[in-house]
One Martini backbone bead per residue (centre of mass of N, CA, C, O) as a GRO file, in nm:
protein
  555
    1MET     BB    1   7.869   4.430   3.758
    2SER     BB    2   7.920   4.725   3.642
    3PRO     BB    3   7.957   4.883   3.341
    4SER     BB    4   8.190   5.067   3.425
    5VAL     BB    5   8.371   4.846   3.535
    6GLU     BB    6   8.384   4.674   3.278
    7SER     BB    7   8.507   4.898   3.102
    8CYS     BB    8   8.762   4.934   3.276
    9ASP     BB    9   8.862   4.642   3.249
   10ALA     BB   10   8.893   4.650   2.943
   11THR     BB   11   9.091   4.882   2.927
   12ALA     BB   12   9.306   4.757   3.115
   13GLY     BB   13   9.348   4.507   2.939
   14GLY     BB   14   9.442   4.658   2.685
   15PHE     BB   15   9.681   4.799   2.826
   16SER     BB   16   9.826   4.519   2.906
   17GLN     BB   17   9.825   4.413   2.576
   18GLY     BB   18   9.984   4.687   2.425
   19ASN     BB   19   9.883   4.997   2.513
   20GLY     BB   20  10.116   5.133   2.687
   21HIS     BB   21  10.220   5.345   2.449
   22ASN     BB   22   9.941   5.482   2.487
   23TYR     BB   23   9.852   5.772   2.631
   24LYS     BB   24   9.541   5.770   2.607
   25ASN     BB   25   9.498   5.493   2.741
   26LYS     BB   26   9.616   5.565   3.013
   27LEU     BB   27   9.415   5.784   3.099
   28GLN     BB   28   9.161   5.611   3.063
   29ALA     BB   29   9.233   5.397   3.273
   30ILE     BB   30   9.260   5.582   3.518
   31TRP     BB   31   8.979   5.705   3.506
   32CYS     BB   32   8.820   5.438   3.534
   33ILE     BB   33   8.931   5.358   3.808
   34LEU     BB   34   8.838   5.608   3.967
   35GLN     BB   35   8.538   5.575   3.898
   36ALA     BB   36   8.499   5.298   4.026
   37LYS     BB   37   8.588   5.369   4.313
   38THR     BB   38   8.380   5.592   4.360
   39LEU     BB   39   8.127   5.417   4.325
   40ASP     BB   40   8.196   5.222   4.551
   41LEU     BB   41   8.196   5.440   4.776
   42LEU     BB   42   7.898   5.541   4.739
   43ASP     BB   43   7.783   5.230   4.793
   44SER     BB   44   7.881   5.219   5.070
   45PRO     BB   45   7.808   5.182   5.401
   46PHE     BB   46   7.979   5.415   5.506
   47MET     BB   47   7.851   5.643   5.330
   48LEU     BB   48   7.561   5.606   5.423
   49SER     BB   49   7.616   5.657   5.726
   50LEU     BB   50   7.741   5.940   5.693
   51THR     BB   51   7.494   6.074   5.563
   52GLN     BB   52   7.296   6.026   5.796
   53ARG     BB   53   7.455   6.172   6.020
   54LEU     BB   54   7.466   6.446   5.882
   55ALA     BB   55   7.160   6.489   5.868
   56VAL     BB   56   7.111   6.478   6.173
   57LEU     BB   57   7.294   6.715   6.248
   58LEU     BB   58   7.159   6.935   6.074
   59GLU     BB   59   6.880   6.906   6.201
   60ALA     BB   60   6.970   6.975   6.494
   61LEU     BB   61   7.077   7.268   6.385
   62GLY     BB   62   6.838   7.372   6.176
   63VAL     BB   63   6.875   7.257   5.894
   64PRO     BB   64   6.738   7.257   5.600
   65PRO     BB   65   6.631   7.098   5.351
   66PRO     BB   66   6.844   6.959   5.170
   67TYR     BB   67   7.078   6.702   5.193
   68PRO     BB   68   7.359   6.560   5.142
   69GLU     BB   69   7.500   6.360   4.919
   70PRO     BB   70   7.746   6.147   4.853
   71ASP     BB   71   7.858   6.297   4.597
   72GLN     BB   72   7.883   6.576   4.740
   73ILE     BB   73   8.082   6.497   4.959
   74VAL     BB   74   8.308   6.400   4.771
   75LEU     BB   75   8.340   6.665   4.617
   76CYS     BB   76   8.420   6.840   4.861
   77VAL     BB   77   8.668   6.681   4.955
   78THR     BB   78   8.818   6.694   4.683
   79ALA     BB   79   8.839   7.004   4.670
   80VAL     BB   80   9.004   7.045   4.929
   81LEU     BB   81   9.247   6.860   4.862
   82SER     BB   82   9.319   6.999   4.595
   83THR     BB   83   9.379   7.276   4.715
   84LEU     BB   84   9.606   7.189   4.908
   85LEU     BB   85   9.789   7.065   4.692
   86LEU     BB   86   9.823   7.320   4.515
   87TYR     BB   87   9.938   7.502   4.738
   88PHE     BB   88  10.189   7.333   4.796
   89LEU     BB   89  10.305   7.331   4.502
   90LEU     BB   90  10.305   7.656   4.466
   91PHE     BB   91  10.388   7.765   4.791
   92GLY     BB   92  10.559   7.583   4.980
   93LYS     BB   93  10.849   7.640   4.879
   94ARG     BB   94  10.838   7.943   4.920
   95HIS     BB   95  10.802   7.931   5.232
   96ARG     BB   96  11.061   7.780   5.294
   97LEU     BB   97  11.248   7.997   5.181
   98ARG     BB   98  11.145   8.223   5.361
   99ARG     BB   99  11.228   8.095   5.629
  100LYS     BB  100  11.530   8.080   5.565
  101MET     BB  101  11.570   8.383   5.525
  102LEU     BB  102  11.475   8.468   5.810
  103ALA     BB  103  11.685   8.301   5.966
  104LYS     BB  104  11.929   8.445   5.843
  105ASP     BB  105  11.852   8.732   5.932
  106LEU     BB  106  11.851   8.666   6.235
  107ARG     BB  107  12.148   8.587   6.261
  108GLU     BB  108  12.261   8.858   6.159
  109ALA     BB  109  12.123   9.035   6.373
  110ARG     BB  110  12.256   8.906   6.621
  111LYS     BB  111  12.544   8.970   6.535
  112LYS     BB  112  12.504   9.275   6.526
  113VAL     BB  113  12.419   9.314   6.818
  114GLN     BB  114  12.681   9.204   6.941
  115GLU     BB  115  12.867   9.415   6.814
  116LEU     BB  116  12.725   9.663   6.940
  117GLU     BB  117  12.763   9.579   7.236
  118GLU     BB  118  13.073   9.577   7.227
  119LYS     BB  119  13.102   9.874   7.147
  120LEU     BB  120  12.950   9.990   7.388
  121LEU     BB  121  13.134   9.870   7.606
  122GLU     BB  122  13.393  10.005   7.503
  123MET     BB  123  13.289  10.295   7.545
  124GLU     BB  124  13.240  10.271   7.850
  125VAL     BB  125  13.531  10.207   7.922
  126LYS     BB  126  13.656  10.464   7.804
  127GLU     BB  127  13.492  10.660   7.980
  128GLU     BB  128  13.587  10.548   8.257
  129GLY     BB  129  13.909  10.561   8.184
  130ALA     BB  130  13.889  10.847   8.120
  131GLY     BB  131  13.997  11.141   8.143
  132PRO     BB  132  14.016  11.452   8.131
  133LYS     BB  133  13.962  11.706   7.913
  134GLY     BB  134  14.217  11.875   7.869
  135ASP     BB  135  14.188  12.118   8.134
  136GLN     BB  136  14.028  11.926   8.291
  137GLU     BB  137  13.952  11.837   8.599
  138PRO     BB  138  13.944  11.604   8.820
  139VAL     BB  139  13.716  11.407   9.003
  140ARG     BB  140  13.756  11.369   9.346
  141ILE     BB  141  13.724  11.084   9.557
  142TRP     BB  142  13.615  11.000   9.894
  143MET     BB  143  13.686  10.700  10.086
  144ASP     BB  144  13.607  10.514  10.395
  145GLY     BB  145  13.739  10.228  10.595
  146CYS     BB  146  13.795   9.901  10.685
  147PHE     BB  147  13.757   9.644  10.497
  148ASP     BB  148  13.677   9.379  10.623
  149MET     BB  149  13.653   9.126  10.442
  150MET     BB  150  13.645   9.187  10.150
  151HIS     BB  151  13.378   9.253   9.915
  152TYR     BB  152  13.143   9.311   9.666
  153GLY     BB  153  13.011   9.540   9.828
  154HIS     BB  154  13.256   9.722   9.836
  155MET     BB  155  13.302   9.733   9.530
  156ASN     BB  156  13.026   9.866   9.467
  157ALA     BB  157  13.085  10.121   9.626
  158PHE     BB  158  13.325  10.208   9.455
  159ARG     BB  159  13.171  10.228   9.191
  160GLN     BB  160  12.967  10.443   9.285
  161GLY     BB  161  13.173  10.656   9.371
  162LYS     BB  162  13.327  10.690   9.098
  163ALA     BB  163  13.067  10.779   8.932
  164LEU     BB  164  13.089  11.079   9.071
  165GLY     BB  165  13.364  11.068   8.908
  166THR     BB  166  13.729  10.993   8.819
  167TYR     BB  167  13.870  10.970   9.119
  168LEU     BB  168  13.971  10.721   9.363
  169VAL     BB  169  13.998  10.761   9.717
  170VAL     BB  170  14.113  10.530   9.973
  171GLY     BB  171  14.057  10.486  10.313
  172VAL     BB  172  14.233  10.293  10.565
  173ASN     BB  173  14.196  10.165  10.853
  174SER     BB  174  14.345  10.102  11.139
  175ASP     BB  175  14.394   9.867  11.371
  176ALA     BB  176  14.403  10.045  11.627
  177THR     BB  177  14.133  10.206  11.581
  178ILE     BB  178  13.947   9.965  11.552
  179THR     BB  179  14.004   9.832  11.826
  180ALA     BB  180  13.920  10.082  12.003
  181CYS     BB  181  13.612  10.095  11.882
  182LYS     BB  182  13.534   9.752  11.787
  183GLY     BB  183  13.766   9.577  11.764
  184PRO     BB  184  13.925   9.338  11.615
  185PRO     BB  185  14.019   9.250  11.319
  186VAL     BB  186  14.065   8.994  11.097
  187MET     BB  187  14.237   9.183  10.933
  188ASN     BB  188  14.511   9.330  10.847
  189ASP     BB  189  14.654   9.592  10.706
  190GLU     BB  190  14.792   9.449  10.462
  191GLU     BB  191  14.538   9.287  10.368
  192ARG     BB  192  14.342   9.528  10.328
  193LEU     BB  193  14.515   9.689  10.127
  194ALA     BB  194  14.539   9.472   9.905
  195ALA     BB  195  14.233   9.445   9.849
  196VAL     BB  196  14.181   9.742   9.767
  197GLU     BB  197  14.404   9.770   9.543
  198GLY     BB  198  14.264   9.527   9.363
  199CYS     BB  199  14.050   9.720   9.279
  200ARG     BB  200  13.927   9.854   8.977
  201PHE     BB  201  13.794  10.131   9.118
  202VAL     BB  202  14.076  10.196   9.238
  203ASP     BB  203  14.342  10.451   9.244
  204GLU     BB  204  14.381  10.512   9.564
  205VAL     BB  205  14.569  10.457   9.875
  206VAL     BB  206  14.514  10.519  10.232
  207PRO     BB  207  14.674  10.477  10.515
  208ASP     BB  208  14.607  10.514  10.851
  209VAL     BB  209  14.311  10.573  10.906
  210PRO     BB  210  14.096  10.685  11.113
  211TYR     BB  211  13.796  10.579  11.229
  212ILE     BB  212  13.779  10.875  11.356
  213MET     BB  213  13.724  11.178  11.203
  214ASP     BB  214  13.813  11.479  11.234
  215GLU     BB  215  13.809  11.796  11.117
  216ASP     BB  216  14.114  11.826  11.068
  217TYR     BB  217  14.164  11.566  10.911
  218LEU     BB  218  13.957  11.613  10.685
  219LYS     BB  219  14.086  11.873  10.584
  220MET     BB  220  14.360  11.750  10.512
  221VAL     BB  221  14.258  11.549  10.302
  222MET     BB  222  14.120  11.752  10.104
  223GLU     BB  223  14.390  11.905  10.047
  224LYS     BB  224  14.604  11.685   9.978
  225TYR     BB  225  14.389  11.519   9.766
  226ARG     BB  226  14.187  11.703   9.622
  227ILE     BB  227  13.888  11.696   9.723
  228ASP     BB  228  13.549  11.716   9.605
  229PHE     BB  229  13.425  11.438   9.735
  230VAL     BB  230  13.241  11.289   9.992
  231VAL     BB  231  13.176  10.937  10.041
  232HIS     BB  232  12.880  10.763  10.159
  233GLY     BB  233  12.659  10.605  10.300
  234ASP     BB  234  12.306  10.626  10.384
  235ASP     BB  235  12.414  10.589  10.661
  236PRO     BB  236  12.469  10.716  10.952
  237CYS     BB  237  12.762  10.894  11.120
  238ILE     BB  238  12.764  10.876  11.466
  239VAL     BB  239  12.964  11.071  11.707
  240ASN     BB  240  12.889  11.210  11.991
  241GLY     BB  241  12.628  11.343  11.834
  242ARG     BB  242  12.801  11.359  11.562
  243ASP     BB  243  12.877  11.415  11.241
  244VAL     BB  244  13.156  11.324  11.071
  245TYR     BB  245  13.041  11.480  10.786
  246GLU     BB  246  12.986  11.789  10.844
  247LEU     BB  247  13.192  11.948  10.678
  248PRO     BB  248  13.121  11.858  10.379
  249GLN     BB  249  12.826  11.941  10.409
  250SER     BB  250  12.879  12.251  10.454
  251MET     BB  251  13.043  12.255  10.161
  252GLY     BB  252  12.894  12.064   9.944
  253LYS     BB  253  13.089  11.768   9.959
  254TYR     BB  254  12.844  11.556   9.991
  255ARG     BB  255  12.784  11.201   9.935
  256THR     BB  256  12.556  10.938   9.860
  257ILE     BB  257  12.512  10.578   9.885
  258PRO     BB  258  12.387  10.282   9.834
  259ARG     BB  259  12.363   9.990   9.956
  260THR     BB  260  12.449   9.653   9.930
  261GLU     BB  261  12.210   9.438   9.928
  262GLY     BB  262  12.255   9.109  10.091
  263VAL     BB  263  12.542   9.218  10.204
  264SER     BB  264  12.790   9.147  10.465
  265THR     BB  265  13.012   9.102  10.710
  266THR     BB  266  12.811   8.985  10.908
  267ASP     BB  267  12.706   8.757  10.726
  268ILE     BB  268  12.984   8.616  10.680
  269VAL     BB  269  13.045   8.556  10.975
  270GLY     BB  270  12.797   8.376  11.018
  271ARG     BB  271  12.887   8.153  10.824
  272MET     BB  272  13.152   8.081  10.983
  273LEU     BB  273  13.014   8.006  11.255
  274LEU     BB  274  12.871   7.749  11.083
  275MET     BB  275  13.104   7.577  11.044
  276SER     BB  276  13.177   7.262  10.955
  277ARG     BB  277  13.394   6.968  11.012
  278ARG     BB  278  13.195   6.815  10.819
  279HIS     BB  279  13.084   6.636  10.541
  280HIS     BB  280  12.780   6.606  10.530
  281GLN     BB  281  12.599   6.530  10.759
  282ARG     BB  282  12.438   6.293  10.967
  283THR     BB  283  12.182   6.170  11.106
  284LEU     BB  284  12.103   5.983  11.386
  285SER     BB  285  11.843   5.826  11.271
  286THR     BB  286  11.870   5.802  10.934
  287GLY     BB  287  12.155   5.884  10.781
  288SER     BB  288  12.105   6.125  10.628
  289GLN     BB  289  12.174   6.388  10.437
  290THR     BB  290  12.213   6.748  10.575
  291GLY     BB  291  12.406   6.914  10.446
  292GLN     BB  292  12.523   7.251  10.392
  293LEU     BB  293  12.601   7.521  10.266
  294ALA     BB  294  12.706   7.809  10.402
  295SER     BB  295  12.522   7.981  10.193
  296GLU     BB  296  12.254   7.773  10.300
  297LYS     BB  297  12.235   7.780  10.603
  298LYS     BB  298  11.996   7.648  10.850
  299THR     BB  299  11.832   7.677  11.134
  300GLN     BB  300  11.687   7.508  11.412
  301GLY     BB  301  11.458   7.480  11.633
  302GLY     BB  302  11.495   7.406  11.966
  303ALA     BB  303  11.625   7.182  12.151
  304LEU     BB  304  11.881   7.020  12.258
  305GLN     BB  305  12.045   6.741  12.145
  306GLU     BB  306  12.172   6.447  12.169
  307GLY     BB  307  12.487   6.465  11.991
  308VAL     BB  308  12.547   6.735  11.916
  309SER     BB  309  12.738   6.959  11.799
  310GLN     BB  310  12.906   7.244  11.862
  311ILE     BB  311  12.797   7.394  11.616
  312GLU     BB  312  12.498   7.329  11.659
  313ALA     BB  313  12.488   7.468  11.935
  314LEU     BB  314  12.556   7.747  11.825
  315GLU     BB  315  12.314   7.780  11.647
  316GLN     BB  316  12.104   7.766  11.880
  317GLN     BB  317  12.218   7.995  12.043
  318LEU     BB  318  12.174   8.213  11.825
  319HIS     BB  319  11.868   8.160  11.782
  320HIS     BB  320  11.794   8.230  12.105
  321GLN     BB  321  11.878   8.497  12.081
  322GLU     BB  322  11.792   8.805  12.107
  323GLY     BB  323  11.729   8.894  11.770
  324ALA     BB  324  11.897   8.627  11.641
  325ALA     BB  325  11.808   8.563  11.367
  326PHE     BB  326  11.911   8.264  11.173
  327TYR     BB  327  12.018   8.313  10.831
  328ARG     BB  328  12.235   8.166  10.568
  329ARG     BB  329  12.106   8.253  10.320
  330SER     BB  330  12.158   8.413  10.051
  331ARG     BB  331  12.026   8.755   9.966
  332PHE     BB  332  12.161   8.792   9.705
  333LEU     BB  333  12.081   8.949   9.385
  334THR     BB  334  12.169   8.835   9.079
  335THR     BB  335  12.227   9.031   8.796
  336SER     BB  336  12.302   9.126   8.479
  337ARG     BB  337  12.362   9.419   8.555
  338MET     BB  338  12.574   9.370   8.772
  339ILE     BB  339  12.772   9.217   8.589
  340ARG     BB  340  12.804   9.448   8.384
  341LEU     BB  341  12.916   9.662   8.580
  342PHE     BB  342  13.171   9.494   8.654
  343SER     BB  343  13.265   9.446   8.346
  344ALA     BB  344  13.316   9.746   8.246
  345GLY     BB  345  13.624   9.754   8.354
  346MET     BB  346  13.692   9.591   8.121
  347ARG     BB  347  13.843   9.496   7.846
  348ALA     BB  348  13.740   9.494   7.539
  349GLY     BB  349  13.766   9.215   7.380
  350PRO     BB  350  14.016   9.058   7.263
  351PRO     BB  351  14.318   8.976   7.256
  352GLN     BB  352  14.606   9.098   7.189
  353PRO     BB  353  14.846   9.095   6.982
  354GLY     BB  354  15.106   8.896   7.142
  355SER     BB  355  14.953   8.775   7.361
  356GLN     BB  356  14.900   8.582   7.656
  357VAL     BB  357  14.685   8.319   7.744
  358VAL     BB  358  14.581   8.289   8.080
  359TYR     BB  359  14.496   8.012   8.304
  360ILE     BB  360  14.289   8.007   8.611
  361ASP     BB  361  14.154   7.803   8.866
  362GLY     BB  362  13.869   7.798   9.110
  363SER     BB  363  13.696   7.920   9.388
  364TRP     BB  364  13.740   8.202   9.534
  365ASP     BB  365  13.695   8.210   9.831
  366MET     BB  366  13.698   8.481  10.002
  367PHE     BB  367  13.821   8.711   9.852
  368HIS     BB  368  14.168   8.782   9.891
  369ALA     BB  369  14.495   8.876   9.924
  370GLY     BB  370  14.607   8.609   9.811
  371HIS     BB  371  14.464   8.630   9.539
  372VAL     BB  372  14.565   8.907   9.450
  373THR     BB  373  14.874   8.850   9.449
  374THR     BB  374  14.862   8.622   9.241
  375LEU     BB  375  14.726   8.779   9.005
  376LYS     BB  376  14.940   9.000   8.991
  377LYS     BB  377  15.181   8.818   8.921
  378ILE     BB  378  15.060   8.717   8.655
  379LYS     BB  379  14.996   8.986   8.509
  380GLU     BB  380  15.310   9.079   8.534
  381GLY     BB  381  15.490   8.807   8.471
  382ARG     BB  382  15.679   8.698   8.724
  383CYS     BB  383  15.601   8.361   8.669
  384LEU     BB  384  15.677   8.357   8.366
  385PRO     BB  385  15.857   8.245   8.085
  386GLU     BB  386  15.729   8.489   7.933
  387VAL     BB  387  15.771   8.818   7.781
  388ARG     BB  388  15.437   8.907   7.788
  389PRO     BB  389  15.143   8.995   7.753
  390VAL     BB  390  14.855   8.952   7.968
  391PHE     BB  391  14.566   8.736   7.944
  392LEU     BB  392  14.340   8.692   8.211
  393ILE     BB  393  14.181   8.386   8.299
  394VAL     BB  394  13.913   8.310   8.528
  395GLY     BB  395  13.806   8.027   8.696
  396VAL     BB  396  13.476   7.937   8.831
  397HIS     BB  397  13.349   7.722   9.041
  398ASN     BB  398  13.105   7.552   9.154
  399ASP     BB  399  12.963   7.450   9.444
  400GLN     BB  400  12.983   7.140   9.400
  401VAL     BB  401  13.284   7.122   9.330
  402VAL     BB  402  13.392   7.253   9.587
  403ASN     BB  403  13.260   7.060   9.792
  404ALA     BB  404  13.387   6.794   9.682
  405GLN     BB  405  13.689   6.898   9.745
  406ARG     BB  406  13.656   7.048  10.050
  407GLY     BB  407  13.408   7.018  10.206
  408SER     BB  408  13.204   7.053  10.437
  409ASN     BB  409  13.060   7.397  10.388
  410PHE     BB  410  13.172   7.442  10.126
  411PRO     BB  411  13.115   7.732  10.027
  412ILE     BB  412  13.061   8.037  10.168
  413MET     BB  413  13.030   8.137   9.878
  414ASN     BB  414  12.869   8.170   9.606
  415LEU     BB  415  12.903   8.184   9.275
  416HIS     BB  416  12.807   8.479   9.228
  417GLU     BB  417  12.982   8.608   9.448
  418ARG     BB  418  13.259   8.507   9.335
  419VAL     BB  419  13.240   8.639   9.058
  420LEU     BB  420  13.226   8.936   9.148
  421SER     BB  421  13.496   8.937   9.297
  422VAL     BB  422  13.668   8.877   9.042
  423LEU     BB  423  13.563   9.113   8.862
  424GLY     BB  424  13.684   9.335   9.076
  425CYS     BB  425  13.961   9.264   8.965
  426LYS     BB  426  14.224   9.433   8.796
  427TYR     BB  427  14.385   9.152   8.692
  428VAL     BB  428  14.125   9.080   8.530
  429ASP     BB  429  13.994   9.004   8.196
  430ASP     BB  430  13.840   8.723   8.254
  431VAL     BB  431  13.543   8.507   8.311
  432LEU     BB  432  13.476   8.168   8.399
  433ILE     BB  433  13.173   8.039   8.440
  434ASP     BB  434  13.155   7.741   8.546
  435ALA     BB  435  13.408   7.577   8.542
  436PRO     BB  436  13.570   7.324   8.444
  437TYR     BB  437  13.743   7.073   8.599
  438THR     BB  438  13.839   6.989   8.314
  439VAL     BB  439  14.099   7.030   8.089
  440THR     BB  440  14.050   7.064   7.751
  441ARG     BB  441  14.102   7.087   7.417
  442GLU     BB  442  13.851   7.254   7.351
  443MET     BB  443  13.905   7.475   7.561
  444ILE     BB  444  14.182   7.565   7.460
  445ALA     BB  445  14.085   7.639   7.171
  446SER     BB  446  13.852   7.838   7.242
  447LEU     BB  447  14.049   8.030   7.438
  448LYS     BB  448  14.346   8.035   7.344
  449LEU     BB  449  14.561   7.891   7.517
  450SER     BB  450  14.901   7.921   7.644
  451LEU     BB  451  14.836   7.886   7.968
  452VAL     BB  452  14.826   7.665   8.255
  453LEU     BB  453  14.744   7.719   8.586
  454HIS     BB  454  14.862   7.614   8.927
  455GLY     BB  455  14.835   7.582   9.257
  456ARG     BB  456  15.065   7.585   9.524
  457HIS     BB  457  15.048   7.442   9.830
  458ARG     BB  458  15.110   7.427  10.191
  459ASP     BB  459  14.907   7.186  10.241
  460ASP     BB  460  14.680   6.901  10.283
  461ILE     BB  461  14.390   7.098  10.304
  462GLU     BB  462  14.431   7.331  10.116
  463ASP     BB  463  14.255   7.602   9.932
  464GLU     BB  464  14.398   7.852   9.705
  465GLY     BB  465  14.158   7.864   9.471
  466THR     BB  466  14.326   7.615   9.395
  467TRP     BB  467  14.406   7.283   9.295
  468GLY     BB  468  14.656   7.067   9.414
  469GLY     BB  469  14.974   6.945   9.453
  470GLY     BB  470  14.873   6.773   9.715
  471VAL     BB  471  14.670   7.016   9.748
  472GLY     BB  472  14.328   7.076   9.798
  473GLY     BB  473  14.177   6.782   9.769
  474GLY     BB  474  14.303   6.652   9.509
  475ARG     BB  475  14.318   6.763   9.207
  476GLU     BB  476  14.525   6.536   9.098
  477GLY     BB  477  14.461   6.305   9.262
  478GLY     BB  478  14.437   5.998   9.336
  479GLU     BB  479  14.418   5.683   9.313
  480GLY     BB  480  14.258   5.655   8.994
  481GLU     BB  481  14.246   5.955   8.937
  482GLU     BB  482  14.184   6.197   8.729
  483ASP     BB  483  14.367   6.433   8.561
  484PRO     BB  484  14.268   6.762   8.488
  485PHE     BB  485  14.583   6.829   8.359
  486ALA     BB  486  14.669   6.632   8.127
  487VAL     BB  487  14.653   6.797   7.865
  488PRO     BB  488  14.846   7.042   7.929
  489LYS     BB  489  15.083   6.857   7.990
  490GLU     BB  490  15.100   6.724   7.710
  491MET     BB  491  15.125   7.026   7.571
  492LYS     BB  492  15.320   7.206   7.748
  493ILE     BB  493  15.109   7.436   7.927
  494PHE     BB  494  15.204   7.373   8.222
  495MET     BB  495  15.184   7.540   8.557
  496GLU     BB  496  15.325   7.612   8.865
  497ILE     BB  497  15.225   7.809   9.153
  498SER     BB  498  15.286   8.047   9.410
  499SER     BB  499  15.222   8.208   9.702
  500ASP     BB  500  15.304   8.521   9.881
  501CYS     BB  501  15.064   8.435  10.075
  502ASP     BB  502  14.930   8.301  10.387
  503LEU     BB  503  14.652   8.338  10.316
  504SER     BB  504  14.328   8.180  10.397
  505VAL     BB  505  14.027   8.048  10.445
  506ARG     BB  506  14.094   7.878  10.700
  507GLU     BB  507  14.229   8.111  10.849
  508ILE     BB  508  13.980   8.288  10.871
  509VAL     BB  509  13.802   8.085  11.020
  510SER     BB  510  13.997   8.049  11.259
  511ARG     BB  511  13.981   8.340  11.364
  512ILE     BB  512  13.684   8.332  11.430
  513GLN     BB  513  13.683   8.073  11.622
  514LYS     BB  514  13.891   8.184  11.835
  515ASN     BB  515  13.669   8.444  11.859
  516GLN     BB  516  13.372   8.354  11.914
  517GLU     BB  517  13.244   8.530  12.137
  518LEU     BB  518  13.299   8.803  12.009
  519PHE     BB  519  13.149   8.747  11.731
  520VAL     BB  520  12.875   8.672  11.843
  521ALA     BB  521  12.817   8.944  11.973
  522LYS     BB  522  12.857   9.120  11.721
  523TYR     BB  523  12.655   8.973  11.541
  524SER     BB  524  12.395   9.006  11.708
  525LYS     BB  525  12.392   9.316  11.702
  526LYS     BB  526  12.411   9.359  11.386
  527LYS     BB  527  12.170   9.185  11.301
  528VAL     BB  528  11.953   9.360  11.423
  529ALA     BB  529  12.023   9.618  11.264
  530GLU     BB  530  11.978   9.498  10.981
  531ASP     BB  531  11.684   9.409  11.015
  532ASN     BB  532  11.580   9.695  11.078
  533TYR     BB  533  11.661   9.819  10.811
  534TYR     BB  534  11.489   9.640  10.620
  535ASN     BB  535  11.215   9.679  10.759
  536ALA     BB  536  11.210   9.990  10.728
  537ARG     BB  537  11.258  10.013  10.417
  538TYR     BB  538  11.011   9.778  10.347
  539ALA     BB  539  10.792   9.719  10.556
  540LEU     BB  540  10.875   9.456  10.720
  541GLU     BB  541  10.826   9.174  10.874
  542GLU     BB  542  10.920   8.952  11.085
  543GLU     BB  543  11.085   8.656  11.017
  544GLY     BB  544  11.183   8.329  11.075
  545ASN     BB  545  11.458   8.382  10.884
  546GLY     BB  546  11.574   8.678  10.956
  547GLY     BB  547  11.437   8.778  10.689
  548SER     BB  548  11.438   8.924  10.366
  549GLU     BB  549  11.427   8.981  10.057
  550VAL     BB  550  11.652   9.176   9.860
  551ARG     BB  551  11.793   9.433   9.705
  552ASN     BB  552  12.014   9.591   9.500
  553GLY     BB  553  12.280   9.835   9.439
  554GLU     BB  554  12.197   9.946   9.114
  555HIS     BB  555  12.369  10.262   9.047
   0.00000   0.00000   0.00000
C-alpha cells in the first residue's frame, strides 16, 4: 500500500475513533480519501489503456507530442465536471424560474389573443348586421334560383351576394316554371321557400318567381323591391341566345360571384342515386365488408357480375354512360376560413343573462325544411316549458356515429358539409362539432345546458336529425343498450319534441329513386357539364375518378 493511502487510512481511523467532532479532521479525512482514490485511478489499467488510445488518436490526427498523461486527463475531466456542477448550482434554478415565467407569459398571451379574436368577431358580426348609418340608404341585392335540395353551396352564394350590399332579397322559382323548363324539382314550393327563409344571410324571400325572367318582369322586380344590384354566379345564363340579365348589365347594376366549388345539387343527387339498401354490404367471394358512406362511394369499372344488386348495376350503368365518369367522394374542401365566414353571422360571446341554453343533437343530413322548421320552433320557444330567450346549441354527430345508427350508406353528406349547413341556419346560436353520442354530466356542466331536447319521429326507421323515441335507429337503445339521455332524464332537463314537417332524408331519397330514369339522365348531362367547367377552369385533364379536387369559393 502506498504511503499516501496508509496516511489516509490512519487519518480515517483517528476520525472514527473519536475525532468525528473535529471539523478539521473531517475535511482532512475526506481529502485523503479522494487523493487515495485518484491515485488508484491513475495507476489503474483502464487509465493506462485510455491514455495510450488517446495518444494513438492524436498522433493519427497529426497532433505533435507530448501527449496528455493520466493526471492531466483526470484534471481536465474534473475541471469540466466542476464547471458544469457550478453552472447548475448558480444558474440552473434561475433558468427553471425563467422558463416558468415564459410559460406563464405565453398562457396569458394566448388568453389575450383569444379575447381579441372574440372582440374582432363580435365587431364583424355587428358590421354585418348593422344597417346603414344615419340617412344612408341600404344597398339591396337581388338573387334568384330554384334552390332545390338547398345546401351549403347555396348558403355560401347568399353570403357572397349579401357581402356586396346590406340587404338580400332572394327570389325562389315556382314549381310550375321549373317543371316546364327542366323537369320537376325534388322539393315543392313550400319546402324550398322554408329552406331559403331559414338561411341566416337572407333578409327577404319572394315566392313564385319565373324560372326565366323576361325584361319586363326583371324591371318590375328592381322597381318594386328597390334593387340596387342583381347578383348571379359567374357562369352565363343564356336563354334563346340572349343573356337573361342583359337589362341590369346595361344599367350597370349587375354583379357576379364565384360558385362554391366542390358541391352542387347534381353531385348530391348522384350520391342518392348510389344509396344502398343494406348496411355495409359484403362481397360475394370474401365476405369482407366493402360498404362505403354515400359521401365517399366510388364505382368500379368492368362488366356486371352475377349476383350484384340493382343499385350496383345502376352504378356500373352510370359509369359506362358516355361522359358520366362517376365518383362519389365529396370534393368540397372545408377550411377554417370557410367555417369562420359561416360563423360570422352568429352572435358572438356566451349566452345572455336570463336566457336558457337548449341543446339538440343529430345527424342533420341533407339539411332540409323539416330541420329548419324544428329549429325555428325551438328558437322561438313555442315548444318549451319556460318563456325565456333561447340560446340554441346544435350538436352534429360524426359520420361513423350516424352510419352506425342509420345503416345503409348514410350519411349522404359528410361531417364538414353537415356542419356548414347547420351553421348557415339563422335559428342556430352555436354548433357542437362531432357531438358526443351520450350526453354526460360533464357535457351539461361545460355547456351550461338548461334543457336537452330529442326529436320524436314518425316511424320505426326514420331519423329526422335526431334519434330515439323508438324511432330513428334506436337512439334510446334496444334491450340492454345504454340510454344516451339517461343523465338529462335523471336531472329532469330532458324533453321530446316533434317536427311540424313531414319531410325526411329517406323521403328525399325515395323521391329520387322513384324517378330514377329521369334523374339519371339529368345527372349524366349535368355531370359532363360540371366536369368540363372544372377542367376548363383549372386546365386539368379528365381523370379516372370523374374529376379532380377543386378549391372552394371563399370570397
